[in-house]
N, C-alpha and C positions, 0 to 999 in steps of 0.2 A: 606556427603554433596555433592551435585552435583556440577560439574564444572560450571563455568559461560560461557555462549555461547560467541563465538568470535563475534566480531562486535562492534557497538556503544551502549553505555549505558548511559541512560539519567536519572538525579535525579530531582526529584520535590524538590525545595529548601524549600517549605513550611512545607511538611511532611516526607521528606526523602524517599519517595517511588521511586523505579528504576524500569526502564523498558529498554529491550534490543530490538535493531534494528539489525537483522541479515539478511543474504542472504536467510534465509528460507521464508522471507516475499515474495520473488519472487515466490517460489514454491505455497505458499498458495493463493497469488493473482491471479496466473495462474489457479489453481484448482477451486477456488470459484468466481472470477470475480468481479462484483459489491457487491456481498454479503460480499466479504472480506472487502471492504471499508465501507460498512455499519457497519459492526461489529466492525471496529476500530473507528466509529464515524467520518469518513471522508465523510460527506453527500455530498458534492459538487462533489467529484470525483466519488462516487457511482453513483450519478444522471447522470453525464456526461458520465460515462462508460456505463451505461444502456441505455441511450438515443442514443449514437453512434451505440450500437449494434442493438437496435430496427430500427434506420434508415437504417442500412446496410442490414438488413435481406431481405427486398423487393427488393433489388437491384440485384437479382439473374442474373448472375452468379458472376459478378464482386464484388458484394457485399460481397462474401465470403472471398476475398482477404482483404477488408477493415475490416471486422469481425476479422480475424486472426491478422491483424496489430494493431487493437485497443487492442485486448485481450492480445498479447504478449507486446505491448508497455506498457500498464499500469502494467503488471507484472514485467517488468524491472524496471519501475519507482517507484514501491512500496516502497523499502527501503528509497529513496530520499523523497517520499512524507511523509513517517512516520518521518523521521528525521526533515523536515521542520515543520510538526506539533508539535513536541515537543519543537522546538526552539520557535515557535509562542506562545506557552502557557507559556514560560518563564523557561522551564526546562533547567538544565545546563548538558552539556555533560561532563561526568566524566571518559569515557574510550572509546577508538577507535579512 
């Protein structure tokens, strides 16, 4: 049996399903950008992330810094966004 990942673990009180939120969320959000948030069904954040990227692209050359800031900022905020999502859905924090 595999060891549980370190981080926060949330449990759905209705069916006992558990999901972990770890620092790996940062890596995946950095690599996939808005696609990561869409995959996690965080449609608002996926849309805002994509919109900010699309706005910053034509603002060459300073838009590059905005794009980098948005990309890294959203990646660093991914665990917090996921934690808030589970709390909003009524899941209970059982570890972390």
